[in-house]
Each structure stands twice: as C-alpha cells, then as structure tokens.
N, C-alpha and C positions, 0 to 999 in steps of 0.2 A: 226202351226196357224190356229184359225177356224176362218169363217167368215159366221156371220148370215144378214143377210138384212129382217128384220122385221118392220111390228108396233106396236108402243111399246110406253111405257111411265117408267119413268125414274123419281125414286125417289135416291135423296142420304140426308143420316144422317150422321151427324158426325162433324167438325169444326164450321161448319153450317148447314142450309138445304139449299137444291136445287131440283125443277119440271121442270120435261121437258115432257110439251103435249103427248098422242098419237100424231106420224108422225111415217113417213116410215126412218130409219135410218138402217146406217150399226154398227155391233156390231164385234168389233175381240176383240179373245180373245189367246194370244201369251201364244210359250210356257213357258216361266216363269211365267206364271200364269195372267200380267197383261191382266185388259179389258179396252177398251177403246170402249167411243161410238161415231159414228159421222153421220153427213149430208155433204151434196149434196152439199158442200162451207166451205169455210172458211178455203183454204188451204188444214194444217197440225195438228193444232190444235183440237183435240178433244173437243165434246162438255161436258163432262165429264168423268171422268174414276175415275180406281183405280188400283193403281201399286199395285204387287209384295214385299211381297206372299200374295196370298187369297186364299180364302176356297169358293168355288162355289155350289150351293145346288139347281140344277135344278128340281121343280113341274109343274104339269101341267097350261102350263101357265102364268110359273113365274122362274124368276130366282132370288137368292138373294145371293150377291157379302158381304163377311163379311172380315176384316183383323185384325191382333194384336190389332189394335192401340183402335175397338170399332166401329170400323165406318162399314156403310152398305150402298151400292148400290142394289136396290132394280127394277128390269126391268120385268114388264107386258108387256105381249104381244097378241095385240090382232089378228095379223095373219102372219104369217110365210113364207117368199118369198122365199128362197135360204137358206140352210143351206149346210156348206161343212169343209173338213177340208185338209189344204197343209202340208205336209211335205215339208220345207224352207231350212232344214240342218242348221249349223256352220256359220255363218255367219263374215268376216273376219272386218268388222268390216272399220270405217272413216279413210281411211289413210290422217293422218296430211298432211300438206303443209311444204314448207321448213321451215318459220319463225313459224311457232306451231311447229314440230319435233326438230327444235331448243332450242325454250324457255323450252321443257323440258328436256333439257339437262344442259340448263345453270339454270335449276331452281336443280334438282338432284346434282348439282356442291354446289350451293347456298340455302339451304332448309332455312337458316335463309335470305333470301330475304322474305318471303313469310310469316312467325314467331319465334320472338324471342324462342331459344332455340330446334327447329325443328333438327330432326339428319333424316337423308333417312336409311331406312330398304331394298328399293327395287324399283327397277323399271318396270316398267308392271310387275305389279303384276298379275298374271295367276287367274282366276278364271272361274267358269262355265257358266258366262252371258258376260263374254270379260273381258281387262286387265282394273287395274286400276292404271292412268299414273305413282304417285306416292306414295307410301307404307312410312310412315313417322309414326317418335316415336316422341313427342311433349314432351316437361317440366315439366307439369300437366301427366304423363303418361301415356296418352291416346294415342293410335293408330287413325293418320291420315290420308283419302285415299282422295288425291289429283286430282284432273281432273284440267290438262291445253286445254284452247282453247286461239285462239291469239284472238277470238273476241266473251263473255262469252253473250249466251242468255239463254232463257229458257229451250231449248231441250237439253242444257250441263249440267244444275240446276237438270234437270228429270233421264240422264245417271247418274248423281253422287248420286242422291237419290236411285235408283236402284242398284248403288255396294255396300253405305254404307250400305240399308238393308241386302241385302246377307252378306256383311262381318261380319254384329254381330250375323251373326250364328256362327261363329264360337269363339267358348272359350278360343281359344291361346290368340288372338286379345285382352282379357280385354275387356275395353271400348273402341268403334270408333265414330267418327265423323269423318263431311265430309269439305272440304274446297274447294271452284271453285274459279282458279286463272285466269287472263285472262290480255291479257294490256287494255281490258274496259269489262266493267261492265254493259251490259247492265239495266234501271232501273227495265225493268221487270222482268230479271235474280236477282238480290238486293232485289225484294220485294217475290219472289219465293224461292227464296234461307234464307230468313230469316223465311217463314211460315213453310219451311220442315226440321228445327235446326242449317240449314249447313252455314260457314262461307266464308265471299268471300275475294277475295284479288286483286287489280290491281296494277300490275307489270310493271318497265319499262325494255321496254326490251335490248332502248340502250346504260342504265346504265347497264343493268345486262355484256353486253357485252364487257363493259370498257369506253364506246365508253362518254363523256361529253357533257352534252344538251345545247344546243343553245337557252337557257332560262336564261337567266341574272339572279344570286344572287348579295344579298347586301355579302353575306358570305358564 
C-alpha cells in the first residue's frame, strides 16, 4: 500500500463532476489499484475514490487516474509532505460471525431463496482479491457473484463491486453480475448497489432455518 500525505486538489469526472479544493489530505493507493482520498475525519469513508481496475499516470505535480468506464480522477499537488509504501501481504479477510456464516450455508443450500432459478456453482470461490461467498448460475445464463452479510451496509456493496469487476476479467464465466444479500440492507447500501448495477435481496434467517415467523398472517 502506498500512502501519500499532500496538499492537493482533486477533480472527478464521470457519472457526475466533483471538486475538492486545495487542502492537506491522505491518498491511499492499494495493491489492487484502488485509489482513495481521505480527510482527517469522517471515519472510514473517503472523500473520493476510484475502484480497481485503474490506470495511474504520474506527472510533475499531477496524477491522472482513469478506469475502463471512462471516469477520471485528477489529483493536482501543491506540496507532498510524505510518500511511503508498505507491503501488507495477503489479508485473511473479515471473519464472519456465527449467524453470518450459517446464513451463507443456508443460502448455499437454498439459492432460490435469493432468486428464482438460481443454482449454486460453489461456495467461497477463491480469487486473487479474496473469496466470493457464493458463485451461482442464473436462469438467464449469467454468472452471479453473491456477497452475504448479516447487516448490509455500503462496505459490503464496495466489496461486492470489487469482486464483480475482477470476475468479469475471466472470459470463462461469461456475463457476470452481483447480488448483495443480507437480513437487512441499509438504505444507503440500496442506493449504492443500484448505482453500481448490483442487485440486492433481504432474506429471513429464521425462515431459512425452518422456524415459523411470529408475525400473524391471514393465509
């Protein structure tokens, strides 16, 4: 991972235009090519970012980051305070809690609970950037990458986005799309999923386990 602390201006051109005026910020360039610009605040969310795959062209006082979608992130430097690189190695990934792990098992056994006609290809499909929870085949012939969470937030959507973009490089898989599955998908995650062209589904853990809901029904 490369970490650059610099006084810089950031301009994004793509689905919409965005501008960050000159200020001191942290720029993170990850091993997979993801570029993220952070301020000293705001918890985990970057001010702006470009997901991999990217192409970074460095010139005097300026970086230009482009991707296959035609989006451009231009970083103009006034002063570089620090520029360092660190080899973090392979990360084992976030360990799922008991409910989330069991939910993944249940959905692998009942893929049609997520989408009619869905068939499991394999669980924990390994890629160079981490394991995809479920890799499935859909009735329309597409390959579906499924990310399973107990509570679905924007971090999970970002994770699925990276997996889908990576899997689309494998011609053997044909057309690949993503499906974000959770007991509850937060409103922000639904909006981001729609923006990234991903589907989302909320599932009932107790129903998957075969436990009757305590909500009264007429039929």
